[in-house]
KEBA-713797 format. One record per atom (N, C-alpha, C): residue number from 0; atom name; residue in three letters; x, y, z. Coordinates in nm, 4 decimals. Layout:
> NUM/CA/ALA/X/Y/Z $
...
! end
This chain:
> 0/N/UNK/-0.8947/0.7693/1.7563 $
> 0/CA/UNK/-0.8364/0.6639/1.8347 $
> 0/C/UNK/-0.7842/0.5522/1.7446 $
> 1/N/UNK/-0.6663/0.5022/1.7718 $
> 1/CA/UNK/-0.6013/0.4063/1.6869 $
> 1/C/UNK/-0.6699/0.2704/1.7037 $
> 2/N/UNK/-0.6715/0.1944/1.5957 $
> 2/CA/UNK/-0.7266/0.0611/1.5972 $
> 2/C/UNK/-0.6205/-0.0372/1.6353 $
> 3/N/UNK/-0.6565/-0.1514/1.6917 $
> 3/CA/UNK/-0.5615/-0.2584/1.7222 $
> 3/C/UNK/-0.5243/-0.3273/1.5935 $
> 4/N/UNK/-0.4087/-0.3944/1.5932 $
> 4/CA/UNK/-0.3737/-0.4697/1.4704 $
> 4/C/UNK/-0.4776/-0.5695/1.4275 $
> 5/N/UNK/-0.5436/-0.6342/1.5233 $
> 5/CA/UNK/-0.6493/-0.7303/1.4870 $
> 5/C/UNK/-0.7639/-0.6593/1.4177 $
> 6/N/UNK/-0.8057/-0.5425/1.4667 $
> 6/CA/UNK/-0.9121/-0.4650/1.4054 $
> 6/C/UNK/-0.8699/-0.4185/1.2624 $
> 7/N/UNK/-0.7435/-0.3766/1.2499 $
> 7/CA/UNK/-0.6929/-0.3392/1.1234 $
> 7/C/UNK/-0.6938/-0.4536/1.0192 $
> 8/N/UNK/-0.6564/-0.5719/1.0658 $
> 8/CA/UNK/-0.6619/-0.6860/0.9787 $
> 8/C/UNK/-0.8048/-0.7201/0.9311 $
> 9/N/UNK/-0.8983/-0.7107/1.0266 $
> 9/CA/UNK/-1.0380/-0.7343/0.9905 $
> 9/C/UNK/-1.0867/-0.6264/0.8907 $
> 10/N/UNK/-1.0489/-0.5023/0.9077 $
> 10/CA/UNK/-1.0858/-0.3945/0.8135 $
> 10/C/UNK/-1.0285/-0.4258/0.6781 $
> 11/N/UNK/-0.9025/-0.4701/0.6701 $
> 11/CA/UNK/-0.8382/-0.5065/0.5390 $
> 11/C/UNK/-0.9117/-0.6208/0.4767 $
> 12/N/UNK/-0.9508/-0.7181/0.5533 $
> 12/CA/UNK/-1.0286/-0.8334/0.5001 $
> 12/C/UNK/-1.1584/-0.7869/0.4371 $
> 13/N/UNK/-1.2290/-0.6945/0.5053 $
> 13/CA/UNK/-1.3594/-0.6451/0.4544 $
> 13/C/UNK/-1.3421/-0.5559/0.3350 $
> 14/N/UNK/-1.2263/-0.4974/0.3132 $
> 14/CA/UNK/-1.2043/-0.4020/0.2052 $
> 14/C/UNK/-1.1962/-0.4708/0.0698 $
> 15/N/UNK/-1.2010/-0.6025/0.0640 $
> 15/CA/UNK/-1.1937/-0.6690/-0.0683 $
> 15/C/UNK/-1.3097/-0.6249/-0.1596 $
> 16/N/UNK/-1.4185/-0.5794/-0.0992 $
> 16/CA/UNK/-1.5351/-0.5372/-0.1807 $
> 16/C/UNK/-1.5028/-0.4137/-0.2646 $
> 17/N/UNK/-1.3900/-0.3479/-0.2372 $
> 17/CA/UNK/-1.3521/-0.2250/-0.3136 $
> 17/C/UNK/-1.2521/-0.2566/-0.4276 $
> 18/N/UNK/-1.2402/-0.3803/-0.4637 $
> 18/CA/UNK/-1.1394/-0.4183/-0.5626 $
> 18/C/UNK/-1.1707/-0.3596/-0.7002 $
> 19/N/UNK/-1.2938/-0.3133/-0.7209 $
> 19/CA/UNK/-1.3320/-0.2597/-0.8491 $
> 19/C/UNK/-1.2844/-0.1127/-0.8717 $
> 20/N/UNK/-1.2315/-0.0499/-0.7718 $
> 20/CA/UNK/-1.2001/0.0942/-0.7779 $
> 20/C/UNK/-1.1035/0.1310/-0.8916 $
> 21/N/UNK/-0.9903/0.0623/-0.9072 $
> 21/CA/UNK/-0.8982/0.1037/-1.0159 $
> 21/C/UNK/-0.9658/0.0972/-1.1556 $
> 22/N/UNK/-1.0405/-0.0112/-1.1827 $
> 22/CA/UNK/-1.1072/-0.0196/-1.3105 $
> 22/C/UNK/-1.2214/0.0822/-1.3213 $
> 23/N/UNK/-1.2904/0.1024/-1.2132 $
> 23/CA/UNK/-1.3953/0.2049/-1.2134 $
> 23/C/UNK/-1.3461/0.3432/-1.2412 $
> 24/N/UNK/-1.2297/0.3793/-1.1838 $
> 24/CA/UNK/-1.1776/0.5099/-1.2103 $
> 24/C/UNK/-1.1298/0.5255/-1.3533 $
> 25/N/UNK/-1.0761/0.4173/-1.4085 $
> 25/CA/UNK/-1.0394/0.4240/-1.5508 $
> 25/C/UNK/-1.1597/0.4387/-1.6397 $
> 26/N/UNK/-1.2674/0.3672/-1.6078 $
> 26/CA/UNK/-1.3928/0.3820/-1.6845 $
> 26/C/UNK/-1.4486/0.5192/-1.6738 $
> 27/N/UNK/-1.4436/0.5828/-1.5540 $
> 27/CA/UNK/-1.4919/0.7166/-1.5305 $
> 27/C/UNK/-1.4096/0.8129/-1.6125 $
> 28/N/UNK/-1.2811/0.7963/-1.6193 $
> 28/CA/UNK/-1.1911/0.8803/-1.6933 $
> 28/C/UNK/-1.2299/0.8773/-1.8434 $
> 29/N/UNK/-1.2469/0.7568/-1.8937 $
> 29/CA/UNK/-1.2825/0.7410/-2.0311 $
> 29/C/UNK/-1.4191/0.8022/-2.0627 $
> 30/N/UNK/-1.5122/0.7920/-1.9663 $
> 30/CA/UNK/-1.6471/0.8526/-1.9847 $
> 30/C/UNK/-1.6382/1.0032/-1.9891 $
> 31/N/UNK/-1.5541/1.0650/-1.9061 $
> 31/CA/UNK/-1.5431/1.2095/-1.9029 $
> 31/C/UNK/-1.4747/1.2583/-2.0369 $
> 32/N/UNK/-1.3785/1.1829/-2.0886 $
> 32/CA/UNK/-1.3157/1.2155/-2.2150 $
> 32/C/UNK/-1.4204/1.2087/-2.3241 $
> 33/N/UNK/-1.5018/1.1047/-2.3254 $
> 33/CA/UNK/-1.6084/1.0934/-2.4270 $
> 33/C/UNK/-1.7074/1.2089/-2.4172 $
> 34/N/UNK/-1.7489/1.2449/-2.2941 $
> 34/CA/UNK/-1.8391/1.3603/-2.2807 $
> 34/C/UNK/-1.7766/1.4863/-2.3341 $
> 35/N/UNK/-1.6448/1.5025/-2.3067 $
> 35/CA/UNK/-1.5738/1.6212/-2.3548 $
> 35/C/UNK/-1.5716/1.6269/-2.5055 $
> 36/N/UNK/-1.5440/1.5130/-2.5663 $
> 36/CA/UNK/-1.5441/1.5056/-2.7141 $
> 36/C/UNK/-1.6811/1.5322/-2.7745 $
> 37/N/UNK/-1.7853/1.4775/-2.7101 $
> 37/CA/UNK/-1.9202/1.4926/-2.7643 $
> 37/C/UNK/-1.9745/1.6345/-2.7443 $
> 38/N/UNK/-1.9464/1.6950/-2.6297 $
> 38/CA/UNK/-2.0071/1.8258/-2.5984 $
> 38/C/UNK/-1.9133/1.9400/-2.6345 $
> 39/N/UNK/-1.7852/1.9158/-2.6314 $
> 39/CA/UNK/-1.6901/2.0231/-2.6558 $
> 39/C/UNK/-1.6579/2.1075/-2.5365 $
> 40/N/UNK/-1.7118/2.0700/-2.4205 $
> 40/CA/UNK/-1.6829/2.1471/-2.3002 $
> 40/C/UNK/-1.5487/2.1023/-2.2399 $
> 41/N/UNK/-1.4627/2.2006/-2.2111 $
> 41/CA/UNK/-1.3332/2.1707/-2.1594 $
> 41/C/UNK/-1.3403/2.1189/-2.0155 $
> 42/N/UNK/-1.4474/2.1495/-1.9473 $
> 42/CA/UNK/-1.4650/2.1046/-1.8127 $
> 42/C/UNK/-1.4478/1.9533/-1.7994 $
> 43/N/UNK/-1.5045/1.8805/-1.8939 $
> 43/CA/UNK/-1.4954/1.7347/-1.8875 $
> 43/C/UNK/-1.3490/1.6873/-1.9027 $
> 44/N/UNK/-1.2716/1.7577/-1.9821 $
> 44/CA/UNK/-1.1320/1.7185/-2.0006 $
> 44/C/UNK/-1.0534/1.7474/-1.8722 $
> 45/N/UNK/-1.0836/1.8534/-1.8040 $
> 45/CA/UNK/-1.0176/1.8857/-1.6749 $
> 45/C/UNK/-1.0514/1.7747/-1.5693 $
> 46/N/UNK/-1.1794/1.7444/-1.5611 $
> 46/CA/UNK/-1.2238/1.6393/-1.4656 $
> 46/C/UNK/-1.1590/1.5032/-1.5007 $
> 47/N/UNK/-1.1503/1.4738/-1.6349 $
> 47/CA/UNK/-1.0908/1.3470/-1.6766 $
> 47/C/UNK/-0.9435/1.3435/-1.6384 $
> 48/N/UNK/-0.8727/1.4538/-1.6417 $
> 48/CA/UNK/-0.7315/1.4598/-1.5985 $
> 48/C/UNK/-0.7177/1.4181/-1.4526 $
> 49/N/UNK/-0.8054/1.4778/-1.3695 $
> 49/CA/UNK/-0.8000/1.4436/-1.2240 $
> 49/C/UNK/-0.8329/1.2971/-1.2009 $
> 50/N/UNK/-0.9409/1.2515/-1.2637 $
> 50/CA/UNK/-0.9813/1.1098/-1.2386 $
> 50/C/UNK/-0.8762/1.0170/-1.2975 $
> 51/N/UNK/-0.8103/1.0575/-1.4096 $
> 51/CA/UNK/-0.7023/0.9769/-1.4622 $
> 51/C/UNK/-0.5838/0.9633/-1.3670 $
> 52/N/UNK/-0.5505/1.0744/-1.2975 $
> 52/CA/UNK/-0.4446/1.0703/-1.1973 $
> 52/C/UNK/-0.4755/0.9765/-1.0851 $
> 53/N/UNK/-0.6039/0.9817/-1.0400 $
> 53/CA/UNK/-0.6453/0.8913/-0.9352 $
> 53/C/UNK/-0.6483/0.7462/-0.9830 $
> 54/N/UNK/-0.6800/0.7215/-1.1103 $
> 54/CA/UNK/-0.6787/0.5869/-1.1664 $
> 54/C/UNK/-0.5389/0.5314/-1.1701 $
> 55/N/UNK/-0.4440/0.6138/-1.2101 $
> 55/CA/UNK/-0.3012/0.5703/-1.2135 $
> 55/C/UNK/-0.2538/0.5381/-1.0747 $
> 56/N/UNK/-0.2834/0.6233/-0.9747 $
> 56/CA/UNK/-0.2406/0.5975/-0.8379 $
> 56/C/UNK/-0.3057/0.4695/-0.7841 $
> 57/N/UNK/-0.4338/0.4506/-0.8117 $
> 57/CA/UNK/-0.5035/0.3277/-0.7670 $
> 57/C/UNK/-0.4435/0.2060/-0.8323 $
> 58/N/UNK/-0.4066/0.2186/-0.9589 $
> 58/CA/UNK/-0.3478/0.1050/-1.0316 $
> 58/C/UNK/-0.2113/0.0660/-0.9721 $
> 59/N/UNK/-0.1336/0.1653/-0.9249 $
> 59/CA/UNK/-0.0049/0.1382/-0.8640 $
> 59/C/UNK/-0.0176/0.0677/-0.7307 $
> 60/N/UNK/-0.1140/0.1035/-0.6527 $
> 60/CA/UNK/-0.1352/0.0522/-0.5148 $
> 60/C/UNK/-0.2078/-0.0802/-0.5173 $
> 61/N/UNK/-0.3009/-0.1007/-0.6151 $
> 61/CA/UNK/-0.3882/-0.2170/-0.6114 $
> 61/C/UNK/-0.3141/-0.3496/-0.5985 $
> 62/N/UNK/-0.2057/-0.3768/-0.6763 $
> 62/CA/UNK/-0.1460/-0.5095/-0.6596 $
> 62/C/UNK/-0.0913/-0.5365/-0.5164 $
> 63/N/UNK/-0.0353/-0.4334/-0.4568 $
> 63/CA/UNK/0.0160/-0.4492/-0.3200 $
> 63/C/UNK/-0.0967/-0.4682/-0.2202 $
> 64/N/UNK/-0.2049/-0.3996/-0.2445 $
> 64/CA/UNK/-0.3178/-0.4152/-0.1569 $
> 64/C/UNK/-0.3791/-0.5589/-0.1706 $
> 65/N/UNK/-0.3899/-0.6056/-0.2918 $
> 65/CA/UNK/-0.4427/-0.7434/-0.3175 $
> 65/C/UNK/-0.3444/-0.8446/-0.2528 $
> 66/N/UNK/-0.2144/-0.8253/-0.2619 $
> 66/CA/UNK/-0.1191/-0.9145/-0.2033 $
> 66/C/UNK/-0.1347/-0.9185/-0.0534 $
> 67/N/UNK/-0.1603/-0.8032/0.0086 $
> 67/CA/UNK/-0.1832/-0.7967/0.1528 $
> 67/C/UNK/-0.3090/-0.8745/0.1924 $
> 68/N/UNK/-0.4128/-0.8619/0.1188 $
> 68/CA/UNK/-0.5385/-0.9325/0.1492 $
> 68/C/UNK/-0.5131/-1.0815/0.1311 $
> 69/N/UNK/-0.4437/-1.1234/0.0260 $
> 69/CA/UNK/-0.4113/-1.2650/0.0060 $
> 69/C/UNK/-0.3272/-1.3189/0.1187 $
> 70/N/UNK/-0.2344/-1.2358/0.1646 $
> 70/CA/UNK/-0.1420/-1.2782/0.2709 $
> 70/C/UNK/-0.2212/-1.3092/0.4017 $
> 71/N/UNK/-0.3232/-1.2346/0.4258 $
> 71/CA/UNK/-0.4062/-1.2624/0.5438 $
> 71/C/UNK/-0.4663/-1.4010/0.5345 $
> 72/N/UNK/-0.5201/-1.4343/0.4196 $
> 72/CA/UNK/-0.5911/-1.5586/0.4000 $
> 72/C/UNK/-0.5022/-1.6784/0.3892 $
> 73/N/UNK/-0.3938/-1.6702/0.3120 $
> 73/CA/UNK/-0.3063/-1.7885/0.2914 $
> 73/C/UNK/-0.1627/-1.7518/0.2707 $
> 74/N/UNK/-0.1108/-1.6537/0.3408 $
> 74/CA/UNK/0.0276/-1.6146/0.3263 $
> 74/C/UNK/0.1233/-1.7039/0.4015 $
> 75/N/UNK/0.2499/-1.6949/0.3666 $
> 75/CA/UNK/0.3537/-1.7675/0.4355 $
> 75/C/UNK/0.4130/-1.6718/0.5391 $
> 76/N/UNK/0.4066/-1.7146/0.6646 $
> 76/CA/UNK/0.4481/-1.6209/0.7743 $
> 76/C/UNK/0.5853/-1.6509/0.8244 $
> 77/N/UNK/0.6593/-1.5441/0.8534 $
> 77/CA/UNK/0.7860/-1.5617/0.9220 $
> 77/C/UNK/0.8014/-1.4425/1.0211 $
> 78/N/UNK/0.8912/-1.4629/1.1148 $
> 78/CA/UNK/0.9148/-1.3591/1.2122 $
> 78/C/UNK/1.0427/-1.2800/1.1740 $
> 79/N/UNK/1.0430/-1.1573/1.2040 $
> 79/CA/UNK/1.1614/-1.0720/1.1709 $
> 79/C/UNK/1.1478/-0.9375/1.2423 $
> 80/N/UNK/1.2158/-0.8404/1.1867 $
> 80/CA/UNK/1.2122/-0.7050/1.2399 $
> 80/C/UNK/1.1926/-0.6067/1.1321 $
> 81/N/UNK/1.1437/-0.4937/1.1705 $
> 81/CA/UNK/1.1215/-0.3805/1.0755 $
> 81/C/UNK/1.1710/-0.2536/1.1421 $
> 82/N/UNK/1.2496/-0.1801/1.0617 $
> 82/CA/UNK/1.3011/-0.0513/1.1077 $
> 82/C/UNK/1.2151/0.0512/1.0370 $
> 83/N/UNK/1.1426/0.1357/1.1171 $
> 83/CA/UNK/1.0556/0.2389/1.0567 $
> 83/C/UNK/1.1290/0.3738/1.0701 $
> 84/N/UNK/1.1386/0.4398/0.9588 $
> 84/CA/UNK/1.1943/0.5815/0.9572 $
> 84/C/UNK/1.0852/0.6711/0.9019 $
> 85/N/UNK/1.0729/0.7872/0.9662 $
> 85/CA/UNK/0.9719/0.8858/0.9258 $
> 85/C/UNK/1.0393/1.0153/0.8886 $
> 86/N/UNK/1.0168/1.0644/0.7705 $
> 86/CA/UNK/1.0696/1.1886/0.7268 $
> 86/C/UNK/0.9579/1.2925/0.7406 $
> 87/N/UNK/0.9793/1.3887/0.8252 $
> 87/CA/UNK/0.8767/1.4905/0.8498 $
> 87/C/UNK/0.9206/1.6189/0.7766 $
> 88/N/UNK/0.8310/1.6645/0.6905 $
> 88/CA/UNK/0.8549/1.7839/0.6127 $
> 88/C/UNK/0.7325/1.8753/0.6271 $
> 89/N/UNK/0.7509/2.0000/0.6700 $
> 89/CA/UNK/0.6365/2.0844/0.6917 $
> 89/C/UNK/0.5551/2.1180/0.5681 $
> 90/N/UNK/0.6143/2.1024/0.4515 $
> 90/CA/UNK/0.5396/2.1352/0.3274 $
> 90/C/UNK/0.4759/2.0095/0.2638 $
> 91/N/UNK/0.5048/1.8915/0.3138 $
> 91/CA/UNK/0.4468/1.7700/0.2540 $
> 91/C/UNK/0.3936/1.6835/0.3651 $
> 92/N/UNK/0.3366/1.5707/0.3258 $
> 92/CA/UNK/0.2920/1.4684/0.4187 $
> 92/C/UNK/0.4097/1.3912/0.4719 $
> 93/N/UNK/0.3940/1.3303/0.5884 $
> 93/CA/UNK/0.5026/1.2482/0.6476 $
> 93/C/UNK/0.5283/1.1342/0.5522 $
> 94/N/UNK/0.6540/1.0955/0.5366 $
> 94/CA/UNK/0.6943/0.9842/0.4487 $
> 94/C/UNK/0.7393/0.8714/0.5442 $
> 95/N/UNK/0.6743/0.7588/0.5356 $
> 95/CA/UNK/0.7089/0.6431/0.6202 $
> 95/C/UNK/0.7816/0.5377/0.5381 $
> 96/N/UNK/0.9036/0.5008/0.5824 $
> 96/CA/UNK/0.9835/0.4027/0.5117 $
> 96/C/UNK/1.0145/0.2873/0.6032 $
> 97/N/UNK/0.9969/0.1674/0.5562 $
> 97/CA/UNK/1.0179/0.0473/0.6337 $
> 97/C/UNK/1.1364/-0.0290/0.5723 $
> 98/N/UNK/1.2291/-0.0770/0.6583 $
> 98/CA/UNK/1.3330/-0.1706/0.6173 $
> 98/C/UNK/1.3053/-0.3018/0.6871 $
> 99/N/UNK/1.2771/-0.4038/0.6123 $
> 99/CA/UNK/1.2326/-0.5326/0.6673 $
> 99/C/UNK/1.3447/-0.6383/0.6561 $
> 100/N/UNK/1.3656/-0.7021/0.7732 $
> 100/CA/UNK/1.4663/-0.8116/0.7784 $
> 100/C/UNK/1.4055/-0.9376/0.8429 $
> 101/N/UNK/1.4353/-1.0480/0.7830 $
> 101/CA/UNK/1.3965/-1.1772/0.8444 $
> 101/C/UNK/1.5042/-1.2788/0.8056 $
> 102/N/UNK/1.4720/-1.4040/0.8041 $
> 102/CA/UNK/1.5714/-1.5090/0.7764 $
> 102/C/UNK/1.6206/-1.5155/0.6340 $
> 103/N/UNK/1.5545/-1.4437/0.5390 $
> 103/CA/UNK/1.5933/-1.4480/0.4022 $
> 103/C/UNK/1.7238/-1.3783/0.3756 $
> 104/N/UNK/1.7823/-1.4009/0.2591 $
> 104/CA/UNK/1.9125/-1.3471/0.2228 $
> 104/C/UNK/1.9124/-1.1973/0.2127 $
> 105/N/UNK/1.8027/-1.1392/0.1645 $
> 105/CA/UNK/1.7939/-0.9942/0.1396 $
> 105/C/UNK/1.7027/-0.9243/0.2384 $
> 106/N/UNK/1.7283/-0.7987/0.2555 $
> 106/CA/UNK/1.6369/-0.7101/0.3277 $
> 106/C/UNK/1.5609/-0.6295/0.2252 $
> 107/N/UNK/1.4441/-0.5815/0.2593 $
> 107/CA/UNK/1.3604/-0.5030/0.1683 $
> 107/C/UNK/1.3303/-0.3705/0.2308 $
> 108/N/UNK/1.3246/-0.2695/0.1434 $
> 108/CA/UNK/1.2891/-0.1329/0.1879 $
> 108/C/UNK/1.1820/-0.0799/0.0992 $
> 109/N/UNK/1.0792/-0.0193/0.1653 $
> 109/CA/UNK/0.9641/0.0347/0.0898 $
> 109/C/UNK/0.8985/0.1444/0.1662 $
> 110/N/UNK/0.8237/0.2258/0.0912 $
> 110/CA/UNK/0.7434/0.3319/0.1507 $
> 110/C/UNK/0.6076/0.2728/0.1781 $
> 111/N/UNK/0.5437/0.3175/0.2894 $
> 111/CA/UNK/0.4080/0.2697/0.3203 $
> 111/C/UNK/0.3239/0.3851/0.3747 $
> 112/N/UNK/0.1961/0.3712/0.3697 $
> 112/CA/UNK/0.1009/0.4636/0.4257 $
> 112/C/UNK/0.0244/0.3963/0.5361 $
> 113/N/UNK/0.0450/0.4392/0.6608 $
> 113/CA/UNK/-0.0279/0.3739/0.7702 $
> 113/C/UNK/-0.1768/0.4130/0.7660 $
> 114/N/UNK/-0.2593/0.3175/0.8069 $
> 114/CA/UNK/-0.4026/0.3396/0.8105 $
> 114/C/UNK/-0.4514/0.3038/0.9486 $
> 115/N/UNK/-0.5184/0.3960/1.0147 $
> 115/CA/UNK/-0.5776/0.3734/1.1466 $
> 115/C/UNK/-0.4771/0.3576/1.2580 $
> 116/N/UNK/-0.3548/0.4036/1.2388 $
> 116/CA/UNK/-0.2585/0.4047/1.3497 $
> 116/C/UNK/-0.1485/0.5031/1.3114 $
> 117/N/UNK/-0.0737/0.5483/1.4108 $
> 117/CA/UNK/0.0372/0.6419/1.3880 $
> 117/C/UNK/0.1647/0.5746/1.4279 $
> 118/N/UNK/0.2504/0.5345/1.3305 $
> 118/CA/UNK/0.3725/0.4643/1.3631 $
> 118/C/UNK/0.4733/0.5590/1.4238 $
> 119/N/UNK/0.5602/0.4982/1.5047 $
> 119/CA/UNK/0.6750/0.5787/1.5563 $
> 119/C/UNK/0.8033/0.5220/1.4994 $
> 120/N/UNK/0.9071/0.6034/1.5033 $
> 120/CA/UNK/1.0349/0.5561/1.4488 $
> 120/C/UNK/1.0996/0.4546/1.5445 $
> 121/N/UNK/1.1751/0.3664/1.4855 $
> 121/CA/UNK/1.2448/0.2663/1.5692 $
> 121/C/UNK/1.2410/0.1316/1.5029 $
> 122/N/UNK/1.2993/0.0325/1.5733 $
> 122/CA/UNK/1.3022/-0.1065/1.5234 $
> 122/C/UNK/1.1999/-0.1874/1.6053 $
> 123/N/UNK/1.1206/-0.2642/1.5379 $
> 123/CA/UNK/1.0135/-0.3405/1.6028 $
> 123/C/UNK/1.0140/-0.4839/1.5553 $
> 124/N/UNK/0.9716/-0.5806/1.6391 $
> 124/CA/UNK/0.9447/-0.7123/1.5986 $
> 124/C/UNK/0.8249/-0.7142/1.5074 $
> 125/N/UNK/0.8217/-0.8022/1.4125 $
> 125/CA/UNK/0.7107/-0.8058/1.3179 $
> 125/C/UNK/0.6851/-0.9465/1.2675 $
> 126/N/UNK/0.5586/-0.9735/1.2420 $
> 126/CA/UNK/0.5186/-1.0903/1.1689 $
> 126/C/UNK/0.5203/-1.0507/1.0209 $
> 127/N/UNK/0.5927/-1.1216/0.9404 $
> 127/CA/UNK/0.6064/-1.0853/0.7995 $
> 127/C/UNK/0.5383/-1.1917/0.7150 $
> 128/N/UNK/0.4453/-1.1446/0.6310 $
> 128/CA/UNK/0.3735/-1.2349/0.5491 $
> 128/C/UNK/0.4181/-1.2218/0.4028 $
> 129/N/UNK/0.4373/-1.3399/0.3377 $
> 129/CA/UNK/0.4728/-1.3430/0.1969 $
> 129/C/UNK/0.3639/-1.4125/0.1209 $
> 130/N/UNK/0.3535/-1.3815/-0.0073 $
> 130/CA/UNK/0.2588/-1.4435/-0.0953 $
> 130/C/UNK/0.3415/-1.5199/-0.2025 $
> 131/N/UNK/0.2915/-1.6389/-0.2374 $
> 131/CA/UNK/0.3622/-1.7191/-0.3377 $
> 131/C/UNK/0.3674/-1.6373/-0.4732 $
> 132/N/UNK/0.4862/-1.6359/-0.5302 $
> 132/CA/UNK/0.5057/-1.5650/-0.6570 $
> 132/C/UNK/0.5465/-1.4207/-0.6417 $
> 133/N/UNK/0.5532/-1.3738/-0.5180 $
> 133/CA/UNK/0.5957/-1.2340/-0.4917 $
> 133/C/UNK/0.7182/-1.2410/-0.4022 $
> 134/N/UNK/0.8277/-1.1827/-0.4460 $
> 134/CA/UNK/0.9577/-1.1945/-0.3781 $
> 134/C/UNK/0.9612/-1.1143/-0.2443 $
> 135/N/UNK/0.8948/-1.0020/-0.2323 $
> 135/CA/UNK/0.9076/-0.9132/-0.1246 $
> 135/C/UNK/0.7913/-0.9378/-0.0235 $
> 136/N/UNK/0.8032/-0.8838/0.0989 $
> 136/CA/UNK/0.6957/-0.9048/0.1973 $
> 136/C/UNK/0.5650/-0.8358/0.1466 $
> 137/N/UNK/0.4527/-0.9092/0.1695 $
> 137/CA/UNK/0.3238/-0.8576/0.1249 $
> 137/C/UNK/0.2517/-0.7822/0.2357 $
> 138/N/UNK/0.2789/-0.8201/0.3601 $
> 138/CA/UNK/0.2073/-0.7606/0.4749 $
> 138/C/UNK/0.2957/-0.7744/0.5988 $
> 139/N/UNK/0.2959/-0.6706/0.6829 $
> 139/CA/UNK/0.3668/-0.6733/0.8069 $
> 139/C/UNK/0.2729/-0.6400/0.9193 $
> 140/N/UNK/0.2852/-0.7178/1.0265 $
> 140/CA/UNK/0.2022/-0.6974/1.1467 $
> 140/C/UNK/0.2965/-0.6678/1.2596 $
> 141/N/UNK/0.2881/-0.5481/1.3172 $
> 141/CA/UNK/0.3670/-0.5090/1.4319 $
> 141/C/UNK/0.2739/-0.5036/1.5540 $
> 142/N/UNK/0.3283/-0.4899/1.6742 $
> 142/CA/UNK/0.2430/-0.4756/1.7883 $
> 142/C/UNK/0.1511/-0.3540/1.7823 $
> 143/N/UNK/0.1890/-0.2515/1.7057 $
> 143/CA/UNK/0.1085/-0.1285/1.7012 $
> 143/C/UNK/0.0181/-0.1168/1.5821 $
> 144/N/UNK/0.0492/-0.1883/1.4705 $
> 144/CA/UNK/-0.0348/-0.1750/1.3537 $
> 144/C/UNK/0.0147/-0.2639/1.2389 $
> 145/N/UNK/-0.0627/-0.2619/1.1306 $
> 145/CA/UNK/-0.0300/-0.3361/1.0103 $
> 145/C/UNK/0.0020/-0.2386/0.8996 $
> 146/N/UNK/0.0814/-0.2867/0.7985 $
> 146/CA/UNK/0.1029/-0.2070/0.6831 $
> 146/C/UNK/0.1626/-0.2965/0.5705 $
> 147/N/UNK/0.1563/-0.2421/0.4496 $
> 147/CA/UNK/0.2077/-0.3148/0.3323 $
> 147/C/UNK/0.2664/-0.2124/0.2376 $
> 148/N/UNK/0.3477/-0.2570/0.1384 $
> 148/CA/UNK/0.4151/-0.1625/0.0513 $
> 148/C/UNK/0.3163/-0.0786/-0.0302 $
> 149/N/UNK/0.3487/0.0510/-0.0421 $
> 149/CA/UNK/0.2712/0.1357/-0.1314 $
> 149/C/UNK/0.3236/0.1242/-0.2750 $
> 150/N/UNK/0.4482/0.0977/-0.2926 $
> 150/CA/UNK/0.5131/0.0812/-0.4234 $
> 150/C/UNK/0.5936/-0.0441/-0.4177 $
> 151/N/UNK/0.6500/-0.0871/-0.5348 $
> 151/CA/UNK/0.7321/-0.2009/-0.5380 $
> 151/C/UNK/0.8582/-0.1798/-0.4488 $
> 152/N/UNK/0.8835/-0.2690/-0.3537 $
> 152/CA/UNK/0.9976/-0.2509/-0.2616 $
> 152/C/UNK/1.1339/-0.2602/-0.3323 $
> 153/N/UNK/1.2303/-0.2034/-0.2693 $
> 153/CA/UNK/1.3659/-0.2047/-0.3217 $
> 153/C/UNK/1.4438/-0.3151/-0.2421 $
> 154/N/UNK/1.5118/-0.3993/-0.3160 $
> 154/CA/UNK/1.5886/-0.5088/-0.2547 $
> 154/C/UNK/1.7235/-0.4515/-0.2160 $
> 155/N/UNK/1.7566/-0.4637/-0.0856 $
> 155/CA/UNK/1.8860/-0.4236/-0.0375 $
> 155/C/UNK/1.9875/-0.5330/-0.0698 $
> 156/N/UNK/2.1111/-0.4976/-0.0817 $
> 156/CA/UNK/2.2134/-0.5944/-0.1292 $
> 156/C/UNK/2.2274/-0.7127/-0.0320 $
> 157/N/UNK/2.2355/-0.6923/0.0913 $
> 157/CA/UNK/2.2475/-0.7993/0.1902 $
> 157/C/UNK/2.1639/-0.7724/0.3112 $
> 158/N/UNK/2.1230/-0.8788/0.3764 $
> 158/CA/UNK/2.0424/-0.8677/0.4956 $
> 158/C/UNK/2.1330/-0.8445/0.6152 $
> 159/N/UNK/2.1903/-0.7283/0.6267 $
> 159/CA/UNK/2.2863/-0.6992/0.7330 $
> 159/C/UNK/2.2284/-0.6179/0.8440 $
! end
């Protein structure tokens, strides 16, 4: 069952206790490499490769996740719209892309991963939260759910 946007915001607020994960995965990777070097077992190098991949992925997402949490607490809010496009491929996961427009000069486009809700394609009204020092939207709240960029958003030339 899908969570309401308010429940999703509360879950995101509580998730701040997991901020150690990127550094923890890096430490785990280094520990597996050290075990591999000390013991000579290739198994530790294979495990370190997988934990290293997870560490890199967590490191990519962590700044956007922290910005979303900061936006809840003291973000600058504006109203706008978001166009959600979903690429469905039977061999891969669904790819969700958002194009965000508000009063600013530029529109932003980014990929996101929905959590606790299933977005549908179309244009929706949204509350757009910005964080000081970050040019792109940090968090979007729609009537159906919340989301934030998975990677650094792409600035579109004009907000048309």
